[in-house]
N, C-alpha and C positions, 0 to 999 in steps of 0.2 A: 532792589535793583542792583545793590552791590553784590548779592548772594548769586544772582543770577549771571551777573558778570564773571563773577569767580568761577562759577562753573562751566562757563563757557570757555574761559582761558585755561583752567584745569583740563578740559575736555581735549583741547586743542595740544597742549603739551604732553598729556597721556598718550594721544596718539601718536604724536612724532617720537616718544620715547619708545613706543613699539618696533620702530626702524631697526634693522640689523647694525650691529656697532661698525660693520665696515662702512654702509652707506652713511651713519653718522659721521664717521671720521673723514668722509669726502666733503660733507657740508662743513665740516671743521675747517679742512683746508682751503676752502673758498672763503670763509668768514676771516681766517687768519691774513689771507691776500688783500682784503677788502680794509682791513683793520690797518695792517701794516703797509701796504704800497699804494692803497687808493687814499684812504682818510688819514693816514699818517697818526692815528691814535697815540699820542703820548709818546710819538717816536723819540723826540729830544730827551724827554725824562729817561727813558729807558737806555739810551746810547749815553748818555751822561751818567748814569747811575753805575753802569757796568766799566766805563772808562775810569771813572774815580775809583771803583773798587778793584779793579785789576790793570793798574798802570803799567806794567811791565810786560802785559799780555800783547802780543802783535796785534794790530788793528784787524786783520782778517779774521781772526779768532773770537775777536769780541762782536763783530758783525754777525759771526755765526750764531753766538749765544743769543744774542737779539734776534736773529731770525728763529731761531729754534723756540725762543719766549713765546712769541706770538703764537706758534702752533699749539705750545701748551697751554696758553692763557685762552685760547677759543675751544681746546679739548677739555679744558677744565670745565666750561659751561656746558658743552655739548653732554659731555659725562654726566653733569648734574642732572640734566633733564632725563637721561638714561635712568636714573636712579628713582625715578618716579614709579617705574614699573619693574625694575630689575628684581629677580628673586635673590633669596640668601644664598643658594646654591651656584647661581651663576656668579654673584660677587665673590664668594670664596673660591672659585675656581680660579679668576683674575687676579685676587688681591691676597697677599700673605703677610703675616706679621708675627713678632716674637712678644707674647704676651706674659711670660713666665713671670716678670716683676710683679705684675698685676695680682697674679695667683699668690705669690709669696706675701706680699702686703695684705691682701684681702684674709689669708688666713691667719695672719697677726693681729687681725681686729681693727685694722688701721684704714682710714680714708686716704686718698691721694690726690694731690694737683698734679695736673698735666701742663707743662708750659710749653706751647707749640709755636711754630713759626709759619709764615705763610708760602707754604710750599705745595705745589700742584700734586695732587688733587686732594686739599683738605676737604672737600665735601665727601668723598669716598673714605677718607680716613675715619670721619666722624660716624658715618653708618657702620663701617666695618668694624671699627674699634668697640661699638656699642653692642655688638652681638658675639663678640669673641674672648669677652673677659668676663670676671664675676662681678663687677660692679655696676650699680647703677650709674650710667655715664651722663654727667650734666654738662651742659654745653652753654656757655656765654655767647651771646649774639647781641648784634647790634641791629635795633628794629628798623625795617625799611619805611622811607618815607610814603611809598606806595602800599596801601593795606591789602592790595590783592597780590601782589608779588611777596609782602612779608608773609602772608598767610601760605603761600606756595613754598616758599622756602622753608619755613616752618614744617610744614608736611613732608618735605623731603627729608629733613634732618631727624624729624620726630617718629616716622612711620613705623619704627620698629620699637618705639617706646623709650627713646633718649629725651628726658625732660629738657626744656630749652629755658633758659635763664635771661631775661633780658638786660644788658648790660646798664641801661639807664635806670633800673631799679634792682640791682645786684644785692644789695645789703637786705631788702626785704624778702627777694625771691629764694635766697639761700636758707632764710628761718626754717622752712620745714624740713630740712635734710641736715642740719647740723648736728643732731644727734643719732644719725644714721651713716652707715657705710656708704661713700660715695666716691666717685671718680669726677673730678671737676677739670674740664679742659679750657684754659685760657690763651688767647693768641698774645703771648707776651711781646711780640716785636711790634705792636701799634706804635703809632707816632701819638704821643701824649698831647693833649689840648693846650696845657699849661707846662712850658719846659722849666718854669720856675719850681714845679713841683713833681719833679723827676729825678731820676738817676742818670748821669751823664758819664760817657765812657766811650772809648774808641771803639767802631763798627766798620770793619772793613776799611781802616785806616783814616776815618773821619770821626770827629767828635758828633755823637748823637744822644738825644734823650730817650729814655725808655720808662714807661709809667711805674710806679711805685706800688700801685695795686697787687699784682701777682706775688711779690716778695711779702707785702704787708698781710695779705689772706693768710699764706702759708704759715707765717710766724705766729699770727694771733691763734691760728687753729692747731698750732704743734703737728702739722701733717707733713709727710714725706713729699718730695717733689720730683716728678718723673719727667725725663725728655724723650725725645725720639729721632733717630736717623730716618729720613724718607729717601728712597732710591726708585727709579723707574727701570724696570728690567726691559720693557719694550713697551710699544703705545698700549694702553690701557692697562698695564700689568703693574702695580705697585707694591712695594714691601717696605713695611714699619716696623723697625727695629727700636723697642722701648728700652730705657735704661733709667737707672736711678742717679739723679743729680744730685739731691741732697736728703738725707734721712732726717737730718733735725735741722730745719733753716733757722729755728730760734738760736741754736748754738752759734751760728756764724756772725760775723761782723754785718751791720747794716750796709746792704749794698752789694754784698760778696755774692749773694744768690744769682743776683742780675749778671754779676760779672762772669760767673761761671757759665750761666745760660746764653750769653752773647759769645762767648769762646766756642761754646759747642754749636751754636747757631751758625757761624763762620764757618766751621769744619763743614757743616752739611752743604753750605753754599757752595764752597769750593769742590766737593764732590762731584755734584751735578748742578752747575750755576744755571742751567736754563731752566730748572724747576723753581725758581724763586720768583716772586712777584716784583719784577724791577720796575714795573709803572707805578708803584708806590712810591709817592714824595716822602721817602724816610728822611731825608736829610733836609725836610724844609726850616727846620729852628737852626738858626747859626748860634754857635758857641760865643758865650759873652763871659767877661771876667767874673761878673757876678754870680754865674753858676758855680764858682770855685768850690763851695762848701758841699756840691752835691757830686762833685767828681769822685769816682769810685774806682777806677781803673788803675 
């Protein structure tokens, strides 16, 4: 029964993905209007996050960022549906990237960790990067509660061979790859479940916890860490510029890798703030004095 239901859902989304880009973006505009102006989806969270992050910015400019955010938010998912059927040639005509650092590190026989942020469109980034650099591109993902949607999202992300590693079983899933060259992508700006086991530092002017896992893994594996700057030239056309964040994380003091990451994350956010995931409750954990030993900024 579940297989039949998945096939029906997949068939619907596949047919939907065949629509021209311009038609899909018209539907995205309507969806953004519904979310923002009718349903008010997380409107207060978005407005508060932007206001706290840019306190000196005129109110009209902050409202404009919020408005563009909702358009980018719905674009993100409409574009993700398009990825079900898009060709490599079509994708590479719209998306560009600077992958030189990966070719250099691969030639040196190293594996790489890539610390990412939640910039639109991270699904396009995953698929595009997977086919334009020499490593096997491993992506860590959080399994969805709905098994049909979980299978569909995994199809999109791995349709051209990118292995998916569940975050809930990361230690076991990485074992087959530990002695091979790989590129591991991690969303390092996730809000940690337990703020008592996180690094704390200023993020856009407010104390925020960041998970220790990305730094811990890079140090234990002695692998360089790469980061990227995301920009959008126009609707549906993104550029990903990758650069070396730390060649030897083990040589850095504990917490320093995360501090470097957050500073670069802030730079990218300020570059095009409407591309960041402002609906994420990134500051839900409040600073307490008991976290003092975890402060690394």
